[in-house]
N, C-alpha and C positions, 0 to 999 in steps of 0.2 A: 648626568651630571647637577640637574637642578638642587639650589639650596633645600632645605627643610626648613620648617618654622622651629619656632622652642620646644613645643609640643611635640614636636619630632625627632625632637634631637635624643632620643635615647641611646646610651652608647655602652649598658649592659652587654657583657659579653655572654657569648652562648657558650653551653657545655662542649666538650671538645669534639664529642661525637656529630652533632647537629654542625658544627663549626666546618668539622671536616666533608660532611655532606654538602653543604652549600658552596665552599670552594672547589671541590669536586665536580658541581653540576655546571659553575661558573667558567671554570677552567676547561670543560671538556666542550663546553658550549661555543666559548671562544676559538679553542683550536679547531674545532670542525668547521665552522664559519668562516673564520680567517685563513682556512686549508682553501676552501672553495672558492673564496674572494681572491687569494692569492693565486690561485691557477688561472682564473680570468685576467689576472693584471701578467702574469706569465705569457698568456696567451697573446693578449693585447699587444704585448712588448717583441713577440717573437714575428709577427706576420704585418706588414708594412700596409697593406689595404686596411687593414684595422688601427694602427697608431697615426696614421694618414689621413683619417676620415674624423673630423669634428665632431659629430656625434657621439661616436665611441669614447671620444677623449674625453669628452665630458660626463659618460657614463663610468669611465676607469676613476675620473677624479672624483667622482659619486662614491666608489667603491673602495678607495685609497682613504677617503673620509672615515669608512666605516668600519674598515680595519684599525687605522688609528683609534677611535673611539671605543671600540672594544677592549684593544690593550690597555688604554688607559682605565676604563673601567675594572677591568679585570686584576691590574696593577695595583689598583687603590683598594680594591675589595681584597684579596688576597693577603697584601700588607698589613692591612689593618687588622686582621684578625692573625696575623702571625707575630707584628712587634705593636698592636694598638693602636698606637700613636706615632705619628710620622715628625719627621723636621717640617717645620713651617714653608720654607722655601723649597723645599722637594716637592712637598704639597702643591705650594700654589703652581709650579711648573706643571705639572699633572693635570691637575684643575684646566689652567688656562690651554692647554694642548687641549683637552678633551671638550671643553666650551667652545672653542672654536670649529673644531672638526664637527662638533655638533649643530653650528649653526650655519657651516656652511652647507649643509645638506638642503635645506628649502631653498636656498638661493640657487644652489646648482640646477635643482629640479625645476626652475621659473626659467634659466637660461636655455635648458632641455625643452621643454615646451615654445620657446620661441625659434629655437633649431627648427622643430618639426613643424612650426607655423610657417618659417622662411620656406621650405621644401616643399609645403603643399600647395601654398599659395603665390609664392614667386618661384616658379621651379626654374625657371630661365637664369634667374640671377641667386640663385641658391649660392652655388660657388663661387661667386662673388662676393655674396654676403657672407657667409658663413664658412669663412676659412681658418687653416690651422693658426696662423698669425692670432686672429681676432678672437681664435676661442681660448687661446694663452693668455690672452690679455683680459677677456672675460673670467677667467679663473683668477689673476691675479687681482680683479676688482672684488671680487668674490671675497677673497681670504682679506683684503683691504675692510671690508666691510665689517666682517665678521669680527677681525680684531678692535673693531670701533667699541665692541661690547666687553673684551677683555683688555686690552692695554691701559684705556683710562681706570681701572680699577687697581693695577699694577702699580700704574703711579701714583694712585691716590692712598696706596697703603704704603709706598716708600716713603711717601711725605707725612703720613701720617702717626707711621707705627714706628716702636723705639727699635733700636738695631737690635737689642735682645730679643725681641720677640723672632725676628727670622730666624735665630739659632734655636727657639723652644720647641716643642712638638706638641701636635694636636690631636686629637681625632681629626681624620681628613675628609672633611664637607668646605664648600664652598663660604657656608657662612660664618666659620670657625678662622678663616685666614684674609676674607674680608669683611672686617668690622663694620664698617662706615656703615651708617643708616642710609646712607644714599643709594648704596648696591643694589638691594632689590627690586626699591622704585625705577632706577635707571634702567635697569636689565628688564624689567616688566616692558618699559613704555618703547626700548627697542626693538625688543621680541615682538611686540605687537604692532610696531610701524612696519617690519619685515615680513611680517605673515599678512598683514593686509596686501603690501605691493607682492607678496608670492600669489596669493589669493587671486586678485584683479587679475595680475599675468596670467595664471592658468586657465579661469573664464574667459579670458578675451580669448585666448590662443583658440581654446577648444571649441568655442561659438565659432569663429572663425572656420577652423576645420571642419566642422558640423557642417557649415553653408557650402564647401567644396565637395563635403561626401555626400552631398546630394546628387551630385552627378555618377555617382556609382563609381566610383574611380576606386582603384583596389589600395592603392597610397595612401588618398585620404583618411579610408577607413581606417587603414593601419594606423595612422598618427595620430587618429581621435581614438583610438583604442588607449595608445602610448600616453596620450594626454590625462586619460583615465587614471591610468596606474600611475601617474605622476600624481596625481591627486589624492590617491589610496596612499602611496607614501607620505605625500603633504602632512594626511591627517595622524599618520604613525608617528611621524615627526613630533607632532602638535600635541601627543600624548606628553611629553616632557614637558611642557607648560602647564600640564594640570597634574605633576606627579603628587603635590601637596593633598592637593584636592583629594584625589583617588585616595591618599592613605589615611585623609581627615574621615573620609567617607566610611572607609572601612572598620577603621578604628570605632566608629560610633556603633558596627556591630558585633565588632570580636577586640573589646579595650584590653585585654589582656594577650593579643596577640601583636603588639608591634613589630617584634624582631621579624617573624614570619613574615607579617603584612609588606613590612619593609622590601627585604628580598623578593619576594615573589613580583609587586608592581614594578621593582628593578629591573628584574629579568624582561617583564614584558615588555617595558617602556624602552630601555636600554639595549637587549640585547637581541629579542627575538623579531624588531622590526629591520633588523640589519641584514634577515634570511630573504628578505622582498628583493633586494638592490641582486642578485644572481638571476633571479627569475625573469627579470625585465627584459635584460638582452642575452645573458647568459645563456638561459633555456630556450627565450619566447622567439628572440632574431634569428632568423636563419644563418645571414651571414657569420654571424660571432659562432652561432652554435656548430657552426660547419667548420671551422679552425678550431673548436675549441675540442671536438669529436678526433681532428687530426694530433691536436698536440696530445690529449690521451692516448691514442694510438701510438705513437712514437713511443711516450714515457712506458706502454707495455710491453711494446716491441724492444726496448732497450735491456 
């Protein structure tokens, strides 16, 4: 969902065969990943032992953000091939939703790491500190912080752009609808601030849990591995911040392949990382895996 710089804004259309192949790949990946994630959400909603557990509430919040991000990405791509240009107002709404969901993920990973830290280092107070109500408040704060990136740009556009602009049509890119020169600068600064805070949180919780793991407690070792996975997820989230740099580097090697490079990098950065979330809890966590198997068995029997 990151904007591209001017040199990367090629909007030449692919031939019909290439366009079909690209859209089929995107739609199939979106449907497959979102089917898995929707199954996880359904399993979570169906079992009280999951939906009353702060850890799983945070996990499902991460999964729902992945679902939203994938839907917005696929919609923008498919519509850009079908109608080429979109109404500015529609484009703004889809970009704001996608960017907010994308920003939510690193912040959610930080809160999940803090929950692991409290569970391991303060086990007797865990149920008092990590309550369902507090987790819901934390999720609300995450959305509020993410909106600091998106909503100011909307208000700035409303204040500086003409009414006709919002009824016009553009090729749907963030830089095409948020044209104020401060947009990229402010977004970079806020992204850097958020990433520094999230990385500091992950490092702090990891080393605290690592100290607890020296006692050979099984839960501590499991929590340590979970925080490592959160770090890996965060690295994947960070790929979106070097989106333009990756494309620029590949263009130096393949200067005539801008459309193929942009498509491949976009799939790598925005789509494939969404495969990681189901693994962390949906397949790795014993409790969630047990209820997921029960849910799938019920579907087959039905």
